[in-house]
N, CA, C and O of each residue as an XYZ file, in Angstrom:
468
protein
N     -53.504    -16.263     -2.302
C     -53.316    -15.049     -3.064
C     -51.845    -14.827     -3.395
O     -51.510    -14.390     -4.496
N     -50.959    -15.132     -2.427
C     -49.536    -14.919     -2.661
C     -49.027    -15.816     -3.790
O     -48.136    -15.424     -4.544
N     -49.584    -16.996     -3.903
C     -49.147    -17.902     -4.969
C     -49.421    -17.307     -6.339
O     -48.606    -17.438     -7.253
N     -50.568    -16.652     -6.482
C     -50.905    -16.040     -7.766
C     -49.981    -14.871     -8.086
O     -49.608    -14.660     -9.239
N     -49.622    -14.126     -7.067
C     -48.702    -13.007     -7.276
C     -47.336    -13.530     -7.700
O     -46.728    -13.012     -8.636
N     -46.857    -14.563     -7.003
C     -45.567    -15.162     -7.372
C     -45.622    -15.757     -8.768
O     -44.672    -15.621     -9.539
N     -46.723    -16.415     -9.100
C     -46.860    -17.014    -10.425
C     -46.877    -15.934    -11.508
O     -46.211    -16.072    -12.535
N     -47.632    -14.867    -11.283
C     -47.694    -13.782    -12.266
C     -46.337    -13.102    -12.420
O     -45.907    -12.820    -13.538
N     -45.664    -12.839    -11.303
C     -44.341    -12.221    -11.368
C     -43.332    -13.128    -12.051
O     -42.525    -12.670    -12.860
N     -43.375    -14.400    -11.729
C     -42.462    -15.362    -12.358
C     -42.704    -15.485    -13.846
O     -41.757    -15.541    -14.631
N     -43.972    -15.527    -14.239
C     -44.277    -15.606    -15.670
C     -43.866    -14.342    -16.411
O     -43.396    -14.414    -17.547
N     -44.038    -13.184    -15.778
C     -43.618    -11.934    -16.410
C     -42.107    -11.902    -16.609
O     -41.617    -11.494    -17.662
N     -41.376    -12.335    -15.590
C     -39.914    -12.366    -15.711
C     -39.490    -13.400    -16.742
O     -38.603    -13.133    -17.554
N     -40.106    -14.571    -16.724
C     -39.768    -15.617    -17.690
C     -40.065    -15.173    -19.119
O     -39.247    -15.378    -20.016
N     -41.233    -14.565    -19.334
C     -41.567    -14.029    -20.652
C     -40.564    -12.961    -21.067
O     -40.129    -12.918    -22.218
N     -40.205    -12.111    -20.130
C     -39.248    -11.052    -20.429
C     -37.873    -11.593    -20.785
O     -37.212    -11.072    -21.684
N     -37.440    -12.634    -20.087
C     -36.144    -13.234    -20.398
C     -36.150    -13.809    -21.805
O     -35.186    -13.638    -22.552
N     -37.219    -14.481    -22.167
C     -37.325    -15.004    -23.535
C     -37.359    -13.864    -24.558
O     -36.743    -13.955    -25.620
N     -38.081    -12.798    -24.229
C     -38.163    -11.661    -25.140
C     -36.812    -10.963    -25.286
O     -36.443    -10.531    -26.378
N     -36.076    -10.858    -24.176
C     -34.751    -10.248    -24.235
C     -33.823    -11.106    -25.087
O     -33.051    -10.579    -25.889
N     -33.894    -12.422    -24.917
C     -33.077    -13.312    -25.748
C     -33.400    -13.159    -27.223
O     -32.499    -13.126    -28.062
N     -34.677    -13.067    -27.538
C     -35.082    -12.881    -28.936
C     -34.617    -11.524    -29.456
O     -34.217    -11.412    -30.615
N     -34.667    -10.485    -28.607
C     -34.216     -9.155    -29.026
C     -32.712     -9.147    -29.281
O     -32.243     -8.497    -30.215
N     -31.962     -9.861    -28.459
C     -30.510     -9.916    -28.669
C     -30.166    -10.679    -29.937
O     -29.240    -10.309    -30.659
N     -30.904    -11.736    -30.205
C     -30.668    -12.474    -31.440
C     -30.967    -11.581    -32.638
O     -30.264    -11.634    -33.647
N     -32.001    -10.767    -32.529
C     -32.372     -9.868    -33.621
C     -31.500     -8.610    -33.666
O     -31.591     -7.838    -34.620
N     -30.653     -8.391    -32.644
C     -29.764     -7.244    -32.651
C     -30.364     -5.984    -32.065
O     -29.858     -4.893    -32.327
N     -31.431     -6.093    -31.277
C     -32.089     -4.922    -30.679
C     -32.046     -5.035    -29.162
O     -33.056     -5.372    -28.545
N     -30.892     -4.758    -28.545
C     -30.725     -4.967    -27.110
C     -31.477     -3.959    -26.242
O     -31.867     -4.302    -25.126
N     -31.688     -2.767    -26.699
C     -32.383     -1.765    -25.901
C     -33.875     -1.753    -26.148
O     -34.493     -0.688    -26.145
N     -34.459     -2.898    -26.360
C     -35.862     -2.980    -26.755
C     -36.802     -2.855    -25.559
O     -36.372     -2.844    -24.405
N     -38.064     -2.763    -25.859
C     -39.084     -2.684    -24.813
C     -39.123     -3.934    -23.931
O     -39.292     -3.796    -22.720
N     -38.976     -5.143    -24.473
C     -38.938     -6.304    -23.575
C     -37.778     -6.252    -22.582
O     -37.933     -6.655    -21.429
N     -36.630     -5.765    -23.013
C     -35.498     -5.633    -22.091
C     -35.816     -4.628    -20.999
O     -35.467     -4.839    -19.837
N     -36.468     -3.548    -21.359
C     -36.869     -2.545    -20.377
C     -37.890     -3.131    -19.412
O     -37.821     -2.879    -18.208
N     -38.832     -3.905    -19.925
C     -39.847     -4.535    -19.074
C     -39.203     -5.463    -18.051
O     -39.560     -5.431    -16.874
N     -38.260     -6.286    -18.492
C     -37.583     -7.194    -17.568
C     -36.825     -6.404    -16.509
O     -36.857     -6.761    -15.331
N     -36.157     -5.352    -16.907
C     -35.403     -4.523    -15.978
C     -36.313     -3.913    -14.914
O     -35.986     -3.931    -13.728
N     -37.434     -3.381    -15.333
C     -38.358     -2.725    -14.407
C     -39.000     -3.745    -13.468
O     -39.068     -3.517    -12.261
N     -39.464     -4.854    -14.010
C     -40.131     -5.870    -13.176
C     -39.167     -6.453    -12.156
O     -39.528     -6.604    -10.988
N     -37.957     -6.781    -12.565
C     -37.004     -7.357    -11.617
C     -36.575     -6.347    -10.560
O     -36.333     -6.731     -9.416
N     -36.473     -5.074    -10.906
C     -36.123     -4.056     -9.911
C     -37.199     -3.953     -8.835
O     -36.888     -3.911     -7.644
N     -38.463     -3.912     -9.252
C     -39.542     -3.790     -8.271
C     -39.748     -5.077     -7.479
O     -40.088     -5.018     -6.298
N     -39.550     -6.231     -8.099
C     -39.626     -7.482     -7.339
C     -38.504     -7.553     -6.308
O     -38.717     -7.990     -5.177
N     -37.317     -7.124     -6.701
C     -36.205     -7.093     -5.761
C     -36.466     -6.147     -4.604
O     -36.163     -6.469     -3.455
N     -37.024     -4.987     -4.899
C     -37.357     -4.028     -3.843
C     -38.415     -4.606     -2.906
O     -38.342     -4.421     -1.691
N     -39.396     -5.307     -3.474
C     -40.445     -5.922     -2.654
C     -39.841     -6.957     -1.701
O     -40.220     -7.022     -0.532
N     -38.910     -7.756     -2.197
C     -38.264     -8.761     -1.360
C     -37.440     -8.096     -0.262
O     -37.529     -8.490      0.901
N     -36.648     -7.101     -0.617
C     -35.802     -6.450      0.389
C     -36.612     -5.714      1.440
O     -36.299     -5.795      2.627
N     -37.659     -4.991      1.020
C     -38.507     -4.301      1.995
C     -39.218     -5.317      2.891
O     -39.335     -5.110      4.099
N     -39.685     -6.403      2.300
C     -40.343     -7.431      3.098
C     -39.406     -8.063      4.107
O     -39.795     -8.328      5.245
N     -38.172     -8.305      3.693
C     -37.182     -8.898      4.602
C     -36.860     -7.945      5.748
O     -36.895     -8.335      6.915
N     -36.549     -6.699      5.415
C     -36.203     -5.725      6.450
C     -37.397     -5.438      7.363
O     -37.249     -5.342      8.581
N     -38.576     -5.304      6.763
C     -39.765     -5.062      7.573
C     -40.128     -6.244      8.446
O     -40.560     -6.073      9.586
N     -39.954     -7.441      7.913
C     -40.214     -8.649      8.706
C     -39.266     -8.772      9.882
O     -39.680     -9.150     10.978
N     -37.998     -8.457      9.665
C     -37.041     -8.488     10.774
C     -37.392     -7.443     11.828
O     -37.371     -7.730     13.024
N     -37.710     -6.241     11.383
C     -38.060     -5.180     12.332
C     -39.318     -5.540     13.107
O     -39.409     -5.268     14.304
N     -40.274     -6.140     12.443
C     -41.515     -6.550     13.105
C     -41.254     -7.701     14.077
O     -41.800     -7.723     15.180
N     -40.431     -8.642     13.672
C     -40.131     -9.807     14.511
C     -39.435     -9.394     15.812
O     -39.731     -9.938     16.876
N     -38.532     -8.454     15.729
C     -37.790     -8.030     16.909
C     -38.441     -6.862     17.640
O     -37.848     -6.312     18.568
N     -39.636     -6.479     17.244
C     -40.392     -5.461     17.954
C     -39.898     -4.042     17.751
O     -40.237     -3.153     18.531
N     -39.114     -3.820     16.731
C     -38.587     -2.480     16.483
C     -39.574     -1.612     15.712
O     -39.564     -0.390     15.855
N     -40.418     -2.225     14.902
C     -41.370     -1.480     14.086
C     -42.465     -2.431     13.629
O     -42.314     -3.651     13.695
N     -43.569     -1.858     13.167
C     -44.610     -2.679     12.531
C     -44.478     -2.505     11.029
O     -44.103     -1.439     10.541
N     -44.792     -3.566     10.308
C     -44.646     -3.516      8.856
C     -45.753     -4.321      8.212
O     -45.999     -5.469      8.583
N     -46.426     -3.708      7.234
C     -47.448     -4.374      6.439
C     -47.072     -4.209      4.973
O     -47.156     -3.107      4.430
N     -46.664     -5.278      4.339
C     -46.167     -5.212      2.972
C     -47.226     -5.188      1.890
O     -46.890     -5.047      0.715
N     -48.498     -5.323      2.247
C     -49.539     -5.349      1.223
C     -49.676     -4.004      0.520
O     -49.939     -3.955     -0.682
N     -49.502     -2.929      1.252
C     -49.584     -1.612      0.641
C     -48.424     -1.387     -0.331
O     -48.576     -0.695     -1.338
N     -47.271     -1.972     -0.024
C     -46.133     -1.824     -0.931
C     -46.412     -2.488     -2.272
O     -45.936     -2.016     -3.305
N     -47.172     -3.570     -2.272
C     -47.505     -4.232     -3.538
C     -48.258     -3.284     -4.465
O     -48.004     -3.259     -5.669
N     -49.184     -2.503     -3.908
C     -49.906     -1.519     -4.720
C     -48.971     -0.434     -5.243
O     -49.049     -0.039     -6.407
N     -48.086      0.042     -4.369
C     -47.114      1.044     -4.790
C     -46.191      0.483     -5.865
O     -45.847      1.180     -6.820
N     -45.790     -0.776     -5.711
C     -44.876     -1.390     -6.670
C     -45.513     -1.517     -8.047
O     -44.856     -1.258     -9.056
N     -46.761     -1.905     -8.101
C     -47.436     -2.024     -9.402
C     -47.557     -0.656    -10.067
O     -47.233     -0.498    -11.244
N     -48.025      0.325     -9.305
C     -48.156      1.680     -9.872
C     -46.791      2.249    -10.245
O     -46.641      2.857    -11.305
N     -45.807      2.057     -9.393
C     -44.474      2.560     -9.670
C     -43.828      1.892    -10.867
O     -43.137      2.544    -11.649
N     -44.051      0.583    -11.016
C     -43.475     -0.137    -12.157
C     -44.089      0.337    -13.472
O     -43.383      0.510    -14.466
N     -45.392      0.543    -13.475
C     -46.046      1.043    -14.690
C     -45.526      2.424    -15.029
O     -45.215      2.708    -16.186
N     -45.428      3.289    -14.025
C     -44.939      4.648    -14.249
C     -43.482      4.623    -14.700
O     -43.112      5.337    -15.632
N     -42.658      3.814    -14.053
C     -41.252      3.730    -14.429
C     -41.088      3.226    -15.853
O     -40.278      3.761    -16.610
N     -41.844      2.206    -16.225
C     -41.750      1.662    -17.586
C     -42.117      2.726    -18.623
O     -41.432      2.882    -19.633
N     -43.187      3.443    -18.364
C     -43.612      4.486    -19.317
C     -42.566      5.582    -19.439
O     -42.249      6.021    -20.545
N     -42.029      6.026    -18.310
C     -41.011      7.079    -18.340
C     -39.740      6.568    -19.016
O     -39.137      7.270    -19.828
N     -39.340      5.350    -18.678
C     -38.091      4.812    -19.210
C     -38.163      4.586    -20.717
O     -37.166      4.790    -21.410
N     -39.299      4.175    -21.238
C     -39.407      3.965    -22.678
C     -39.499      5.281    -23.440
O     -39.120      5.344    -24.610
N     -39.994      6.326    -22.798
C     -40.147      7.614    -23.487
C     -38.973      8.561    -23.283
O     -38.595      9.292    -24.198
N     -38.394      8.548    -22.083
C     -37.380      9.555    -21.758
C     -35.997      8.985    -21.489
O     -35.028      9.743    -21.434
N     -35.875      7.688    -21.321
C     -34.562      7.101    -21.112
C     -34.400      6.435    -19.759
O     -35.230      6.584    -18.861
N     -33.310      5.698    -19.642
C     -33.046      4.886    -18.458
C     -32.847      5.722    -17.201
O     -33.348      5.353    -16.139
N     -32.135      6.831    -17.293
C     -31.852      7.639    -16.112
C     -33.135      8.198    -15.484
O     -33.281      8.192    -14.261
N     -34.045      8.671    -16.304
C     -35.305      9.192    -15.781
C     -36.151      8.063    -15.192
O     -36.844      8.263    -14.194
N     -36.097      6.880    -15.803
C     -36.808      5.735    -15.252
C     -36.273      5.337    -13.887
O     -37.044      5.014    -12.983
N     -34.957      5.360    -13.734
C     -34.368      5.050    -12.435
C     -34.706      6.112    -11.399
O     -34.817      5.804    -10.212
N     -34.869      7.345    -11.825
C     -35.286      8.401    -10.903
C     -36.689      8.116    -10.361
O     -36.971      8.375     -9.191
N     -37.559      7.585    -11.207
C     -38.901      7.202    -10.754
C     -38.806      6.060     -9.740
O     -39.529      6.055     -8.744
N     -37.926      5.104     -9.985
C     -37.742      3.986     -9.061
C     -37.264      4.480     -7.701
O     -37.800      4.071     -6.671
N     -36.274      5.344     -7.688
C     -35.749      5.879     -6.427
C     -36.815      6.704     -5.712
O     -36.940      6.627     -4.490
N     -37.575      7.482     -6.455
C     -38.655      8.269     -5.844
C     -39.689      7.356     -5.193
O     -40.194      7.663     -4.114
N     -40.004      6.244     -5.836
C     -40.940      5.282     -5.251
C     -40.417      4.678     -3.961
O     -41.181      4.469     -3.018
N     -39.117      4.395     -3.911
C     -38.527      3.834     -2.693
C     -38.519      4.867     -1.566
O     -38.785      4.534     -0.411
N     -38.218      6.099     -1.900
C     -38.235      7.153     -0.883
C     -39.651      7.414     -0.369
O     -39.857      7.670      0.817
N     -40.617      7.345     -1.278
C     -42.017      7.488     -0.867
C     -42.395      6.379      0.105
O     -43.043      6.635      1.120
N     -41.994      5.147     -0.201
C     -42.316      4.025      0.684
C     -41.615      4.178      2.032
O     -42.203      3.868      3.068
N     -40.382      4.646      2.035
C     -39.686      4.883      3.296
C     -40.462      5.892      4.138
O     -40.601      5.717      5.349
N     -40.962      6.936      3.507
C     -41.770      7.917      4.224
C     -43.046      7.314      4.791
O     -43.449      7.644      5.907
N     -43.688      6.426      4.022
C     -44.906      5.759      4.504
C     -44.596      4.897      5.720
O     -45.327      4.932      6.710
N     -43.521      4.126      5.651
C     -43.152      3.248      6.765
C     -42.802      4.071      8.006
O     -43.209      3.728      9.116
N     -42.056      5.145      7.819
C     -41.709      5.991      8.959
C     -42.956      6.636      9.569
O     -43.070      6.741     10.791
N     -43.884      7.064      8.719
C     -45.128      7.657      9.214
C     -45.963      6.625      9.975
O     -46.514      6.934     11.032
N     -46.061      5.407      9.446
C     -46.825      4.349     10.098
C     -46.281      4.007     11.478
O     -47.031      3.599     12.364
N     -44.993      4.171     11.655
C     -44.364      3.836     12.938
C     -44.181      5.042     13.841
O     -43.524      4.940     14.876
N     -44.751      6.185     13.468
C     -44.756      7.344     14.335
C     -43.474      8.140     14.377
O     -43.325      9.010     15.235
N     -42.547      7.873     13.482
C     -41.282      8.604     13.492
C     -41.451     10.024     13.008
O     -40.770     10.925     13.496
N     -42.343     10.246     12.059
C     -42.531     11.568     11.469
C     -43.588     12.403     12.189
O     -43.925     13.491     11.721
N     -44.109     11.933     13.293
C     -45.217     12.636     13.967
C     -44.752     13.321     15.249
O     -45.475     13.315     16.245
N     -43.569     13.905     15.240
C     -43.068     14.564     16.459
C     -43.027     16.053     16.290
O     -42.634     16.769     17.211
């Protein structure tokens, strides 16, 4: 299953890079393909960083971490961020990204019993 996720993410980024190159050649740098690449790479980067930090915490017994739920949040968050960013601008799109990360931090803290005191 992970191979398909990596393949789909890689193809989306590769398609986006080609689309961004075509948009720059055509003189339209702020296009939807550029926004798509920006959003997809941000969420893929967040997935990698959360997985790394969660894996380290799990390995050393500091916390438990299950990254499968983050994949669902990342897909929903990326769709929401893309829609907001194309309609309202980059700053509002980044606000959606930060809100998604804070939501995930709350989920991880709740799962590990930090918020239940």
